LUMNU-219951 format. One line per field, with one value per residue (C-alpha): residue number from 1; x, y, z. Coordinates in Angstrom, 1 decimal, always signed. Example, Ala and Ser with C-alpha at 12.3 -4.5 7.8 and 13.67 -1.06 7.14 Angstrom:
! LUMNU-219951
fivex 1;2
c1 +12.3;+13.7
c2 -4.5;-1.1
c3 +7.8;+7.1
END
This chain:
! LUMNU-219951
fivex 1;2;3;4;5;6;7;8;9;10;11;12;13;14;15;16;17;18;19;20;21;22;23;24;25;26;27;28;29;30;31;32;33;34;35;36;37;38;39;40;41;42;43;44;45;46;47;48;49;50;51;52;53;54;55;56;57;58;59;60;61;62;63;64;65;66;67;68;69;70;71;72;73;74;75;76;77;78;79;80;81;82;83;84;85;86;87;88;89;90;91;92;93;94;95;96;97;98;99;100;101;102;103;104;105;106;107;108;109;110;111;112;113;114;115;116;117;118;119;120;121;122;123;124;125;126;127;128;129;130;131;132;133;134;135;136;137;138;139;140;141;142;143;144;145;146;147;148;149;150;151;152;153;154;155;156;157;158;159;160;161;162;163;164;165;166;167;168;169;170;171;172;173;174;175;176;177;178;179;180;181;182;183;184;185;186;187;188;189;190;191;192;193;194;195;196;197;198;199;200;201;202;203;204;205;206;207;208;209;210;211;212;213;214;215;216;217;218;219;220;221;222;223;224;225;226;227;228;229;230;231;232;233;234;235;236;237;238;239;240;241;242;243;244;245;246;247;248;249;250;251;252;253;254;255;256;257;258;259;260;261;262;263;264;265;266;267;268;269;270;271;272;273;274;275;276;277;278;279;280;281;282;283;284;285;286;287;288;289;290;291;292;293;294;295;296;297;298;299;300;301;302;303;304;305;306;307;308;309;310;311;312;313;314;315;316;317;318;319;320;321
c1 +6.6;+5.7;+3.3;+3.1;+4.6;+6.5;+10.9;+12.4;+11.7;+12.3;+8.2;+5.1;+3.1;+0.3;-3.2;-5.7;-6.3;-3.4;-1.7;+1.8;+4.2;+6.6;+9.7;+8.8;+12.1;+9.7;+12.5;+14.8;+19.0;+19.5;+18.9;+16.4;+17.5;+17.2;+17.1;+14.0;+12.2;+9.7;+7.1;+3.2;+0.7;-2.3;-5.8;-9.2;-11.4;-14.8;-17.1;-19.4;-23.1;-23.4;-22.9;-22.7;-21.6;-18.0;-18.6;-18.6;-16.5;-15.3;-14.6;-14.7;-13.5;-14.1;-11.1;-11.9;-15.1;-14.0;-14.9;-11.8;-11.5;-9.8;-6.0;-5.5;-8.7;-8.1;-4.5;-6.1;-9.1;-5.9;-3.8;-6.7;-7.3;-8.5;-4.7;-4.2;-1.0;+0.4;+1.4;-0.3;+2.1;+5.0;+5.3;+4.6;+7.2;+9.7;+8.6;+8.2;+6.5;+7.9;+9.1;+10.2;+8.6;+5.8;+4.3;+5.0;+2.8;-0.9;-1.7;-1.0;-2.0;+0.4;+0.8;+1.6;-1.9;-3.0;-0.9;-2.4;-6.1;-4.9;-3.8;-6.6;-8.9;-6.1;-5.3;-8.6;-8.4;-11.3;-12.7;-16.0;-16.0;-12.5;-10.6;-8.3;-6.0;-5.0;-1.7;-0.8;-3.6;-3.3;-6.8;-7.8;-8.3;-7.0;-9.7;-12.6;-11.9;-11.8;-14.9;-17.0;-15.7;-17.8;-14.9;-16.1;-14.3;-11.7;-9.3;-7.6;-4.4;-2.0;+0.5;-1.2;-4.3;-4.9;-5.2;-7.5;-10.2;-9.7;-9.1;-9.6;-12.6;-13.7;-13.0;-14.7;-18.5;-18.4;-17.7;-20.7;-23.6;-26.7;-24.9;-28.4;-28.6;-25.5;-22.3;-21.6;-19.0;-18.6;-15.7;-16.6;-20.6;-21.6;-22.6;-21.1;-23.5;-21.9;-23.2;-23.5;-23.6;-22.8;-23.4;-21.0;-19.9;-19.7;-22.3;-21.5;-24.3;-23.5;-24.3;-21.1;-18.9;-20.0;-17.7;-14.7;-12.5;-9.6;-6.8;-3.4;-0.5;+2.9;+2.7;+3.6;+1.6;-1.3;-0.3;-0.1;-3.6;-5.7;-3.7;-4.6;-8.0;-10.9;-12.9;-12.4;-9.7;-9.0;-6.2;-6.0;-6.6;-5.6;-3.2;-2.5;+0.1;+1.3;+4.6;+5.8;+9.4;+10.6;+12.9;+15.1;+14.9;+11.3;+11.5;+12.1;+9.2;+6.7;+8.0;+7.2;+3.5;+3.3;+4.4;+1.6;-1.1;-1.2;-3.4;-1.7;-2.9;-3.1;-1.9;+0.7;+0.2;+2.7;+3.0;+6.5;+9.0;+12.0;+14.3;+13.6;+16.1;+17.1;+15.5;+17.5;+14.9;+12.5;+11.3;+14.3;+16.6;+13.2;+12.7;+16.2;+15.6;+11.8;+14.4;+16.8;+14.6;+12.7;+9.5;+7.2;+8.2;+8.3;+7.6;+7.2;+3.9;+3.8;+6.3;+5.0;+7.8;+6.3;+9.0;+10.4;+10.2;+7.2;+6.6;+3.8;+5.0;+2.9;+4.2;+2.7;+4.5;+6.9;+4.8;+1.4;-1.1
c2 +75.5;+78.2;+77.8;+79.6;+77.6;+77.9;+78.4;+79.7;+77.5;+80.4;+81.8;+81.3;+78.2;+77.5;+78.6;+75.6;+72.8;+73.0;+70.5;+70.6;+67.0;+66.9;+67.5;+68.6;+70.4;+72.8;+73.6;+70.6;+71.1;+71.7;+74.4;+73.2;+72.5;+74.2;+70.8;+70.0;+72.3;+71.7;+73.1;+72.1;+71.9;+74.1;+73.2;+75.0;+73.4;+73.9;+74.4;+71.3;+72.1;+70.4;+73.2;+71.1;+68.2;+70.1;+70.3;+66.5;+64.6;+69.0;+70.1;+73.2;+76.3;+79.8;+83.1;+86.7;+85.7;+83.6;+79.7;+77.7;+73.5;+71.8;+71.2;+67.5;+66.3;+67.0;+65.6;+62.0;+61.6;+62.2;+59.6;+57.6;+58.3;+61.8;+62.7;+61.8;+63.7;+61.7;+65.3;+64.4;+61.2;+62.7;+65.4;+62.8;+60.4;+63.0;+65.3;+68.5;+70.7;+71.9;+69.2;+71.7;+70.9;+68.6;+70.1;+74.0;+74.1;+74.8;+72.3;+74.9;+78.8;+80.6;+83.6;+86.1;+85.4;+87.1;+90.2;+91.1;+90.7;+93.2;+95.3;+95.3;+97.0;+99.4;+100.5;+101.2;+98.5;+98.4;+95.2;+96.8;+96.0;+94.9;+92.0;+90.1;+87.2;+85.4;+83.9;+80.6;+80.9;+77.6;+78.4;+80.9;+83.5;+86.5;+85.8;+85.2;+88.7;+89.8;+88.3;+89.1;+93.3;+92.5;+92.4;+92.2;+88.8;+87.1;+84.0;+81.6;+79.7;+77.0;+74.8;+71.7;+70.9;+68.5;+71.6;+73.7;+70.3;+69.4;+73.1;+75.8;+75.1;+74.5;+77.1;+79.4;+77.4;+77.6;+81.5;+81.7;+79.3;+80.0;+80.7;+80.4;+76.8;+74.3;+73.8;+70.0;+69.3;+65.6;+64.0;+64.7;+63.8;+67.2;+70.5;+73.9;+76.6;+80.1;+82.4;+85.4;+88.7;+91.2;+91.5;+91.4;+94.2;+92.1;+88.8;+86.1;+84.2;+81.0;+83.6;+85.5;+81.9;+82.2;+85.5;+82.8;+80.5;+78.3;+77.1;+74.6;+74.6;+76.2;+80.2;+80.5;+77.7;+79.1;+82.7;+81.0;+79.1;+82.5;+84.3;+82.6;+81.1;+81.4;+82.7;+85.8;+87.6;+91.5;+91.5;+92.2;+95.1;+93.9;+90.8;+89.3;+86.6;+85.6;+84.4;+83.3;+84.9;+82.3;+80.4;+82.8;+80.4;+81.3;+85.0;+85.4;+83.2;+85.4;+88.8;+87.5;+86.6;+89.5;+92.0;+89.3;+89.9;+92.9;+95.8;+98.5;+101.0;+97.7;+96.9;+93.8;+93.7;+90.7;+89.6;+88.0;+87.5;+89.7;+86.4;+82.4;+80.4;+77.7;+79.2;+82.2;+84.3;+87.2;+90.3;+92.3;+90.0;+89.7;+94.1;+94.0;+91.3;+94.1;+97.3;+95.5;+94.7;+97.9;+96.6;+97.9;+100.4;+98.7;+100.0;+98.5;+99.8;+97.9;+96.2;+93.6;+93.3;+90.3;+87.3;+87.2;+90.3;+90.2;+92.7;+93.9;+95.5;+96.9;+97.0;+98.8;+99.3;+102.1;+104.1;+103.4;+106.6
c3 +12.7;+14.9;+18.2;+20.7;+24.1;+27.6;+27.0;+30.3;+33.3;+35.1;+34.2;+36.0;+34.3;+32.4;+33.9;+35.7;+33.8;+31.1;+33.4;+32.5;+33.4;+36.1;+35.3;+31.3;+29.5;+27.4;+25.0;+25.5;+25.5;+22.6;+19.6;+16.8;+14.3;+10.9;+9.3;+11.5;+10.2;+6.9;+5.3;+7.3;+4.3;+4.4;+5.5;+6.1;+8.6;+8.3;+11.6;+12.1;+11.9;+15.0;+17.2;+20.4;+19.0;+19.4;+22.4;+23.7;+25.7;+26.5;+30.3;+30.1;+32.0;+32.5;+33.3;+32.5;+30.7;+28.5;+27.9;+26.8;+27.7;+29.7;+28.2;+29.9;+29.3;+25.5;+26.1;+27.6;+24.9;+22.6;+23.1;+22.2;+18.1;+17.8;+17.8;+13.8;+14.0;+17.1;+18.4;+21.8;+21.8;+21.0;+23.4;+26.6;+25.1;+24.4;+27.9;+25.6;+25.0;+21.9;+18.5;+16.2;+13.0;+14.6;+17.7;+18.4;+21.6;+21.3;+23.8;+26.2;+27.0;+28.1;+30.1;+27.2;+26.1;+28.7;+29.0;+25.5;+26.4;+29.1;+26.9;+24.5;+27.7;+29.0;+25.5;+24.0;+21.2;+19.3;+17.0;+15.6;+12.0;+11.8;+10.2;+12.7;+12.4;+15.1;+14.4;+16.0;+18.2;+20.0;+22.5;+20.4;+23.2;+21.4;+18.5;+20.6;+22.5;+18.9;+17.9;+21.3;+20.2;+17.6;+14.7;+11.3;+10.6;+12.7;+11.7;+13.2;+13.0;+14.1;+13.2;+14.5;+12.9;+16.1;+17.8;+15.6;+16.4;+19.5;+21.0;+19.0;+17.5;+20.6;+22.4;+20.0;+19.6;+23.8;+23.6;+21.1;+21.7;+24.0;+27.2;+28.9;+28.2;+30.0;+28.3;+29.1;+30.9;+29.5;+31.0;+34.6;+34.3;+35.5;+33.8;+34.6;+34.0;+34.0;+36.9;+35.0;+38.0;+35.3;+31.6;+29.0;+26.9;+23.4;+23.4;+21.1;+19.4;+16.6;+14.1;+14.9;+14.0;+10.5;+10.8;+12.0;+9.7;+10.7;+9.5;+9.9;+8.8;+8.2;+8.2;+4.4;+3.9;+4.8;+3.7;-0.1;+0.6;+1.6;-1.1;-3.5;-2.7;-5.0;-1.6;-1.2;+0.5;+2.4;+4.2;+8.3;+10.1;+13.2;+13.4;+16.6;+18.1;+21.5;+22.2;+18.6;+18.3;+20.6;+18.0;+15.9;+13.0;+12.4;+12.0;+8.4;+8.1;+10.7;+8.6;+5.3;+6.9;+8.4;+5.5;+3.1;+4.8;+6.7;+5.8;+4.3;+7.7;+9.8;+13.2;+14.7;+18.7;+19.7;+23.2;+24.0;+26.9;+26.7;+26.6;+25.6;+27.8;+25.3;+22.2;+22.1;+20.8;+22.6;+21.8;+21.8;+19.0;+17.0;+17.3;+15.9;+13.3;+11.9;+12.1;+9.9;+7.7;+6.8;+6.2;+9.8;+11.7;+16.0;+19.1;+22.6;+23.8;+27.4;+29.6;+32.4;+34.8;+37.0;+37.1;+33.6;+32.1;+29.0;+26.6;+24.2;+20.6;+18.0;+14.4;+11.3;+7.7;+7.4;+5.0;+6.5;+8.2
END
């Protein structure tokens, strides 16, 4: 179980529309116990033929030229019957955005996601024709940026199937449908037609969705599904992941997944806080873990010192070019 979540009360909150609950304790009083960890079976989620149906009852927001569904509206609708995993009701009842092995925080978008998006521009990371994995994707904004950057294929993975169905898939669709048509906002009875004051560098179309695949389940299970599938599978040129190293219990699974799925000359870009209070993980602890395994070389390529320190790490195989 691995999805990104907020683990420090000292950091900035989620972006607008994520609706944090008053008094929410994002990590609880206890360190997550290894006994609670379990394997969630991997599942591939099909892209519905009727793309606009995916956006029904969704209120769309926009930030940095990216559409995303309003999370608080998703939470309200999921309290009915669309949340077969029951993660929303459990999150609400336990006042927690992290329930190890049950819900791993994918109903929120956290600030390190935008740190990584900013880094793509600053470092001139090119996605053209690349094979990309958005690991622990949540809203899927990292993968969507890669898709807009004309990636050859983009795969999205989140621990929870509810997150893929209700958030990731709708976000991908919203960023690929014809922007000359209005995107329905559903819940508030209005429609939002984005004011496009300047053309984007790379536009997406519904055809871009043919480059996408969506998976839910535990990292190790998804890896096994991909590597043993009858469908042709090529390892990823770029793996993107944000705020997935908060819990040291997950480091082995994450490291193994990256080692199995990254192309021999590929790159991992990982965004994280320096330290996650309450759960004990952080960028320097993970950096030490990676160094001890002697599989990857890693470097901190950016440090953000606003509030609690945040970092961007780049990883590559030690024997890569």
